C-alpha positions as CSV (number, residue, x, y, z in Angstrom):
1,X,-7.7,15.3,-8.8
2,X,-5.9,16.8,-6.0
3,X,-6.6,12.8,-4.4
4,X,-5.4,11.1,-7.4
5,X,-2.0,12.9,-7.4
6,X,-1.7,12.4,-3.7
7,X,-2.5,8.7,-4.4
8,X,-0.2,8.2,-7.1
9,X,2.7,9.9,-5.1
10,X,2.0,7.9,-2.1
11,X,1.9,4.7,-4.4
12,X,5.4,5.7,-6.1
13,X,6.9,6.1,-2.4
14,X,5.7,2.9,-1.4
15,X,7.1,1.1,-4.7
16,X,10.4,2.7,-4.2
17,X,10.2,1.5,-0.4
18,X,9.4,-2.1,-1.4
19,X,12.2,-1.8,-3.7
20,X,14.8,-0.9,-0.6
21,X,13.4,-3.2,1.6
22,X,13.5,-6.1,-1.4
23,X,17.2,-5.1,-1.8
24,X,17.9,-5.6,1.9
25,X,16.3,-8.8,1.7
26,X,18.0,-10.2,-1.2
27,X,21.4,-8.6,0.3
28,X,20.8,-10.8,3.3
29,X,19.9,-13.9,1.6
30,X,23.3,-13.5,-0.4
31,X,25.2,-13.4,3.0
32,X,24.7,-17.0,3.2
33,X,24.5,-18.0,6.7
34,X,21.1,-19.9,7.9
35,X,20.3,-16.5,10.2
36,X,20.7,-14.2,7.5
37,X,18.9,-16.3,4.9
38,X,16.1,-16.6,7.4
39,X,15.9,-13.0,8.2
40,X,16.2,-12.1,4.2
41,X,13.2,-14.3,3.5
42,X,11.2,-12.6,6.4
43,X,12.2,-9.3,4.9
44,X,11.1,-10.3,1.5
45,X,7.6,-11.3,2.8
46,X,6.6,-7.5,3.6
47,X,7.3,-6.0,0.0
48,X,5.4,-9.0,-1.2
49,X,2.5,-8.5,1.2
50,X,3.1,-4.6,0.4
51,X,2.5,-4.8,-3.3
52,X,-0.6,-7.0,-2.9
53,X,-2.2,-4.5,-0.6
54,X,-1.3,-1.5,-3.1
55,X,-2.7,-3.5,-6.1
56,X,-5.8,-4.5,-4.4
57,X,-6.5,-1.1,-3.0
58,X,-5.9,0.3,-6.5
59,X,-8.3,-1.9,-8.2
60,X,-11.0,-0.7,-5.7
61,X,-10.5,2.9,-6.1
62,X,-10.3,2.5,-10.0
63,X,-13.5,0.4,-9.4
64,X,-15.4,2.6,-7.3
65,X,-14.2,5.7,-9.6
66,X,-15.6,3.7,-12.5
67,X,-18.9,3.7,-10.9
68,X,-19.1,6.8,-9.6
69,X,-18.5,8.0,-13.7
70,X,-21.1,5.9,-14.5
71,X,-23.8,6.9,-12.1
72,X,-23.1,10.6,-12.9
73,X,-23.7,9.7,-16.4
74,X,-27.1,8.7,-15.3
75,X,-27.6,11.7,-13.5
76,X,-27.8,9.7,-10.1
77,X,-24.8,10.9,-7.9
78,X,-26.6,12.4,-4.7
79,X,-26.6,15.8,-3.8
80,X,-24.4,17.0,-0.7
81,X,-27.6,17.8,1.6
82,X,-25.9,17.6,4.7
83,X,-25.9,20.8,7.0
84,X,-22.3,21.6,8.5
85,X,-21.2,24.0,11.0
86,X,-19.1,27.2,10.6
87,X,-16.1,24.5,10.5
88,X,-17.5,22.4,7.8
89,X,-18.1,19.4,10.1
90,X,-21.6,17.8,9.3
91,X,-24.1,18.3,12.0
92,X,-25.2,15.2,13.4
93,X,-28.9,15.5,13.1
94,X,-28.4,16.4,9.4
95,X,-26.3,13.5,9.2
96,X,-28.9,11.2,10.7
97,X,-31.7,12.1,8.3
98,X,-29.7,11.7,5.4
99,X,-28.7,8.0,6.5
100,X,-32.1,7.0,7.6
101,X,-32.9,8.1,3.9
102,X,-29.9,6.5,2.2
103,X,-30.6,3.3,4.2
104,X,-34.3,3.0,3.5
105,X,-33.3,3.7,-0.2
106,X,-31.1,0.6,0.3
107,X,-33.4,-1.6,2.1
108,X,-36.2,-1.0,-0.4
109,X,-33.5,-2.2,-3.2
110,X,-31.0,-4.2,-1.6
111,X,-29.7,-5.6,-5.3
112,X,-29.1,-2.0,-6.6
113,X,-25.6,-1.1,-6.4
114,X,-26.9,2.5,-7.0
115,X,-28.5,2.4,-3.7
116,X,-25.4,1.2,-2.0
117,X,-23.0,3.5,-3.7
118,X,-25.1,6.4,-2.4
119,X,-24.9,4.7,1.1
120,X,-21.0,4.6,0.6
121,X,-21.1,8.4,-0.2
122,X,-23.0,9.1,2.7
123,X,-20.8,7.2,5.0
124,X,-17.6,8.6,3.6
125,X,-19.1,12.1,4.0
126,X,-19.8,11.4,7.9
127,X,-16.0,10.0,8.0
128,X,-17.2,6.7,8.9
129,X,-14.3,5.1,6.6
130,X,-15.0,1.1,7.6
131,X,-18.6,1.5,6.7
132,X,-18.2,3.6,3.6
133,X,-15.6,1.0,2.2
134,X,-17.8,-2.3,3.1
135,X,-20.6,-0.4,1.4
136,X,-18.9,0.6,-1.8
137,X,-17.2,-3.3,-2.0
138,X,-20.9,-4.1,-1.9
139,X,-21.7,-1.9,-4.6
140,X,-19.0,-2.9,-6.8
141,X,-19.9,-6.8,-6.3
142,X,-23.4,-6.1,-7.3
143,X,-22.3,-3.7,-10.4
144,X,-20.1,-6.8,-11.2
145,X,-22.5,-9.5,-11.1
146,X,-20.7,-11.3,-8.2
147,X,-22.3,-13.0,-5.2
148,X,-22.9,-10.8,-2.1
149,X,-22.5,-11.8,1.4
150,X,-25.6,-11.2,3.5
């Protein structure tokens, strides 16, 4: 729940920022010289890219949460079996063992979105965000029946 609140606060701050930047861009365009119009258009591109990125990220998070809820309803969410040190960091040997099992599960059923979802959770727990995101994107694509790149 805390993550959702933080996400919405961050998104709201970004929207305010996009509005402020966009208003500056429009102000530059209204000034009317070729230089200010050029800068104004360039400044307006930033909020457009930002809104697109925020929209795509929101879609990703929403879909990942839906998959998590579906997997939880099936009783298929992975149990946190990673060993941690006294500071809460995951012990490397424990993580390697879990990753080996999750990767083997994924290799045995490469078309099953559930195995990719569980692999994404394992990567996330180990703070390997790029791999977690890629595995979750694959889980979402498989769940939606979209073509998946090898």
